[in-house]
C-alpha positions in Angstrom: -39.8 -32.7 16.7 -37.9 -35.0 19.1 -34.2 -35.7 18.4 -32.6 -38.7 19.7 -30.2 -41.7 18.6 -32.9 -43.3 16.6 -33.2 -40.3 14.1 -32.0 -40.9 10.5 -28.3 -40.3 10.0 -27.3 -37.1 8.2 -25.9 -38.0 4.8 -22.4 -36.6 5.0 -20.8 -38.4 2.0 -21.7 -35.5 -0.3 -20.0 -33.1 2.1 -16.9 -35.2 2.9 -16.6 -36.0 -1.1 -16.6 -32.2 -1.7 -14.1 -31.5 1.2 -11.7 -34.0 0.0 -11.8 -32.5 -3.5 -11.0 -29.1 -2.0 -8.1 -30.6 -0.1 -6.6 -31.7 -3.1 -7.0 -28.4 -4.8 -5.7 -26.6 -2.0 -2.5 -29.1 -2.0 -2.0 -28.3 -6.0 -2.0 -24.7 -5.3 0.4 -24.9 -2.5 2.8 -27.0 -4.7 2.5 -24.4 -7.6 3.3 -21.5 -5.1 6.2 -23.6 -3.6 7.5 -24.1 -7.3 7.2 -20.3 -8.4 4.6 -21.2 -10.9 2.4 -18.2 -11.6 -0.6 -17.6 -13.8 -0.1 -15.8 -17.1 -2.1 -13.4 -18.7 -1.5 -12.1 -22.5 -3.4 -9.2 -23.8 -4.4 -9.2 -27.4 -3.0 -6.5 -29.7 -6.5 -4.7 -29.7 -6.5 -4.2 -26.0 -2.8 -3.2 -25.9 -3.7 -0.5 -28.3 -6.7 0.4 -26.3 -4.5 0.7 -23.2 -1.8 2.9 -24.9 -4.8 5.1 -26.3 -5.8 5.4 -22.6 -2.7 6.3 -21.4 -2.2 8.9 -24.0 -5.4 10.4 -23.0 -4.4 10.6 -19.3 -1.6 12.8 -20.4 -3.6 15.2 -22.1 -5.2 18.3 -20.2 -9.0 17.9 -19.5 -9.5 21.5 -20.8 -7.5 23.1 -23.6 -7.4 26.5 -21.8 -6.0 28.4 -24.6 -9.1 27.6 -26.9 -11.2 28.4 -24.2 -9.6 31.9 -23.6 -9.9 32.5 -27.4 -13.5 31.6 -27.7 -14.3 33.7 -24.4 -12.5 36.7 -25.9 -14.3 36.5 -29.3 -17.8 36.2 -27.4 -16.8 39.0 -25.1 -16.0 41.3 -27.9 -18.9 40.1 -30.0 -16.8 38.6 -32.7 -17.8 34.9 -32.1 -19.9 33.7 -35.0 -21.2 30.2 -35.4 -21.7 28.5 -38.6 -24.8 26.3 -38.4 -23.7 24.2 -41.6 -20.3 23.5 -40.0 -21.9 22.7 -36.5 -24.4 20.4 -38.1 -21.8 18.5 -40.3 -19.6 18.0 -37.2 -22.4 16.5 -34.9 -23.4 14.2 -37.8 -19.7 13.0 -38.5 -19.1 12.5 -34.8 -22.4 10.7 -34.6 -21.3 8.4 -37.6 -17.8 7.9 -36.0 -19.3 6.8 -32.7 -21.8 4.3 -34.4 -18.8 2.8 -36.6 -16.7 2.3 -33.3 -19.7 0.9 -31.3 -20.3 -1.6 -34.1 -16.7 -2.6 -34.1 -16.7 -3.6 -30.5 -20.1 -4.9 -30.7 -22.1 -2.6 -28.6 -24.6 -2.4 -31.1 -26.1 -4.5 -33.8 
Protein backbone atom coordinates (compact mmCIF):
# COMPACT_ATOMS: atom_id res chain seq x y z
CA UNK A 1 0.00 0.00 0.00
CA UNK A 2 1.36 3.34 -1.01
CA UNK A 3 0.96 6.23 1.44
CA UNK A 4 1.35 9.75 0.20
CA UNK A 5 -0.20 13.21 0.50
CA UNK A 6 -3.18 12.19 -1.62
CA UNK A 7 -4.37 9.47 0.79
CA UNK A 8 -7.55 9.98 2.78
CA UNK A 9 -7.14 12.09 5.95
CA UNK A 10 -7.64 10.17 9.17
CA UNK A 11 -10.85 11.22 10.96
CA UNK A 12 -9.50 12.68 14.18
CA UNK A 13 -12.63 14.55 15.23
CA UNK A 14 -13.88 11.71 17.43
CA UNK A 15 -10.49 11.44 19.11
CA UNK A 16 -10.25 15.20 19.64
CA UNK A 17 -13.76 15.33 21.11
CA UNK A 18 -12.96 12.51 23.53
CA UNK A 19 -9.65 14.09 24.49
CA UNK A 20 -11.36 17.43 25.18
CA UNK A 21 -13.98 15.68 27.32
CA UNK A 22 -11.25 14.06 29.40
CA UNK A 23 -9.50 17.40 29.80
CA UNK A 24 -12.71 18.81 31.28
CA UNK A 25 -13.04 15.85 33.64
CA UNK A 26 -9.45 16.20 34.75
CA UNK A 27 -9.90 19.93 35.40
CA UNK A 28 -13.02 19.21 37.48
CA UNK A 29 -11.13 16.59 39.47
CA UNK A 30 -8.20 18.94 40.08
CA UNK A 31 -10.57 21.67 41.30
CA UNK A 32 -12.35 19.24 43.63
CA UNK A 33 -9.03 18.14 45.13
CA UNK A 34 -7.89 21.75 45.56
CA UNK A 35 -11.19 22.67 47.24
CA UNK A 36 -10.80 19.76 49.64
CA UNK A 37 -13.94 17.95 48.57
CA UNK A 38 -13.79 14.20 48.97
CA UNK A 39 -15.88 11.24 47.99
CA UNK A 40 -18.05 9.86 50.75
CA UNK A 41 -19.16 6.28 51.37
CA UNK A 42 -21.88 5.31 53.82
CA UNK A 43 -22.33 1.70 54.87
CA UNK A 44 -25.74 0.21 55.53
CA UNK A 45 -26.66 -1.04 58.99
CA UNK A 46 -26.42 -4.63 57.68
CA UNK A 47 -22.87 -4.13 56.40
CA UNK A 48 -21.85 -2.52 59.71
CA UNK A 49 -23.25 -5.52 61.59
CA UNK A 50 -21.37 -7.91 59.31
CA UNK A 51 -18.21 -5.90 59.79
CA UNK A 52 -18.61 -5.97 63.59
CA UNK A 53 -19.18 -9.75 63.49
CA UNK A 54 -16.05 -10.20 61.39
CA UNK A 55 -14.02 -8.14 63.86
CA UNK A 56 -15.39 -10.19 66.76
CA UNK A 57 -14.46 -13.41 64.98
CA UNK A 58 -10.93 -12.16 64.40
CA UNK A 59 -10.53 -11.82 68.16
CA UNK A 60 -11.55 -15.41 68.87
CA UNK A 61 -8.98 -18.18 68.85
CA UNK A 62 -9.15 -20.40 65.79
CA UNK A 63 -8.83 -23.55 67.90
CA UNK A 64 -10.45 -23.93 71.31
CA UNK A 65 -7.56 -25.80 72.83
CA UNK A 66 -9.34 -26.55 76.12
CA UNK A 67 -12.09 -28.49 74.30
CA UNK A 68 -9.56 -30.24 72.07
CA UNK A 69 -7.66 -31.37 75.17
CA UNK A 70 -10.85 -32.65 76.82
CA UNK A 71 -11.89 -34.69 73.78
CA UNK A 72 -8.38 -35.99 73.27
CA UNK A 73 -8.21 -37.16 76.88
CA UNK A 74 -11.63 -38.84 76.60
CA UNK A 75 -10.56 -40.64 73.41
CA UNK A 76 -7.26 -41.72 74.97
CA UNK A 77 -9.01 -43.17 78.03
CA UNK A 78 -11.80 -44.77 75.98
CA UNK A 79 -14.51 -42.64 77.59
CA UNK A 80 -15.44 -40.68 74.46
CA UNK A 81 -18.86 -41.69 73.22
CA UNK A 82 -20.70 -40.31 70.23
CA UNK A 83 -24.48 -39.95 70.35
CA UNK A 84 -25.55 -40.51 66.72
CA UNK A 85 -28.93 -38.84 67.23
CA UNK A 86 -27.37 -35.68 68.67
CA UNK A 87 -24.81 -35.65 65.87
CA UNK A 88 -27.48 -36.00 63.17
CA UNK A 89 -29.65 -33.33 64.82
CA UNK A 90 -26.69 -30.91 64.98
CA UNK A 91 -25.86 -31.52 61.31
CA UNK A 92 -29.45 -30.90 60.23
CA UNK A 93 -29.76 -27.81 62.42
CA UNK A 94 -26.60 -26.29 60.98
CA UNK A 95 -27.70 -27.14 57.46
CA UNK A 96 -31.04 -25.38 57.93
CA UNK A 97 -29.38 -22.36 59.54
CA UNK A 98 -26.91 -22.07 56.67
CA UNK A 99 -29.70 -22.32 54.12
CA UNK A 100 -31.67 -19.63 55.95
CA UNK A 101 -28.68 -17.27 55.99
CA UNK A 102 -27.96 -17.93 52.34
CA UNK A 103 -31.56 -17.12 51.42
CA UNK A 104 -31.36 -13.86 53.34
CA UNK A 105 -28.30 -12.73 51.43
CA UNK A 106 -29.71 -13.98 48.12
CA UNK A 107 -27.11 -16.65 47.44
CA UNK A 108 -29.78 -19.26 46.70
CA UNK A 109 -33.36 -18.97 45.50
